[in-house]
Legacy VTK file of the C-alpha trace (Angstrom):
# vtk DataFile Version 3.0
C-alpha trace
ASCII
DATASET POLYDATA
POINTS 100 float
0.000 0.000 0.000
1.528 3.328 -0.956
0.755 6.661 0.627
-0.903 7.757 -2.605
-3.485 4.969 -2.398
-4.663 5.763 1.122
-6.301 9.128 1.816
-5.823 8.663 5.596
-2.040 8.346 5.668
-1.265 11.972 4.796
-3.683 13.134 7.503
-2.080 10.942 10.167
1.455 11.842 9.177
2.351 8.182 8.689
4.634 7.401 5.801
4.471 3.618 5.977
1.325 1.771 7.088
3.237 -1.325 8.232
3.264 -2.353 11.887
7.049 -2.214 11.875
6.890 1.501 11.260
4.736 2.004 14.366
7.502 0.691 16.644
10.953 1.718 15.425
13.657 -0.922 15.912
15.571 1.330 18.298
12.567 1.431 20.654
12.599 -1.755 22.696
9.334 -2.715 24.370
9.987 -3.836 27.919
8.061 -6.675 29.572
5.947 -5.712 32.580
8.118 -7.794 34.877
11.152 -5.630 34.132
9.551 -2.425 35.358
11.947 -0.816 37.786
10.938 -1.111 41.389
11.555 2.171 43.151
10.708 1.123 46.678
13.725 -0.593 48.225
11.568 -2.542 50.691
9.540 -4.029 47.843
12.750 -4.789 45.953
14.117 -6.607 49.000
11.028 -8.845 49.170
11.282 -9.620 45.461
14.985 -10.420 45.881
14.139 -12.726 48.803
11.477 -14.460 46.714
14.067 -15.050 43.986
16.431 -16.584 46.551
13.761 -18.919 47.917
12.132 -19.853 44.611
15.260 -20.204 42.516
15.336 -17.215 40.175
13.746 -13.858 39.436
11.417 -15.249 36.775
9.928 -17.826 39.153
9.703 -15.202 41.895
7.815 -12.750 39.694
5.435 -15.488 38.576
4.792 -16.520 42.202
4.199 -12.923 43.259
1.263 -12.740 40.841
-0.488 -15.941 41.930
-3.056 -16.001 44.773
-1.551 -17.767 47.805
-3.709 -19.681 50.259
-1.466 -18.750 53.210
-2.156 -15.089 52.364
-5.940 -15.599 52.299
-5.732 -15.980 48.517
-4.224 -12.536 48.011
-1.435 -12.229 45.481
1.880 -11.506 47.198
2.507 -8.535 44.905
-0.727 -6.899 46.109
0.589 -6.925 49.685
3.939 -5.247 49.048
2.621 -1.673 49.350
2.882 -1.578 53.152
5.173 -3.022 55.821
2.536 -5.386 57.265
1.922 -6.952 53.856
5.650 -7.277 53.166
6.079 -9.025 56.524
3.294 -11.474 55.636
4.914 -12.280 52.280
8.337 -12.715 53.899
6.785 -15.029 56.493
5.286 -17.219 53.746
8.623 -17.268 51.921
10.334 -18.372 55.133
7.837 -21.185 55.566
8.328 -22.234 51.946
12.082 -22.225 52.379
11.868 -24.502 55.413
9.310 -26.853 53.901
6.456 -25.861 56.192
4.264 -24.913 53.223
LINES 1 101
100 0 1 2 3 4 5 6 7 8 9 10 11 12 13 14 15 16 17 18 19 20 21 22 23 24 25 26 27 28 29 30 31 32 33 34 35 36 37 38 39 40 41 42 43 44 45 46 47 48 49 50 51 52 53 54 55 56 57 58 59 60 61 62 63 64 65 66 67 68 69 70 71 72 73 74 75 76 77 78 79 80 81 82 83 84 85 86 87 88 89 90 91 92 93 94 95 96 97 98 99
């Protein structure tokens, strides 16, 4: 499709209607899991989860799954305050020692 054949392209300012042109190669899309964590306390819990569960990928997956020991809350939803972080760390400790 050329720009001459589409009356909309000049109005949008797009030169090439292909999907590749919408996301230039130099712009890398980042996965949600790689979003930087600004809160050091939250980062510490995520680091601890990676230690207990084996790696960061497994930890991030676990953080998004409802956990029975947390009354079916997702661990990530509890990281916003110190009480929630303590609960998640407690569960991780029990997992590490085979209690859960």
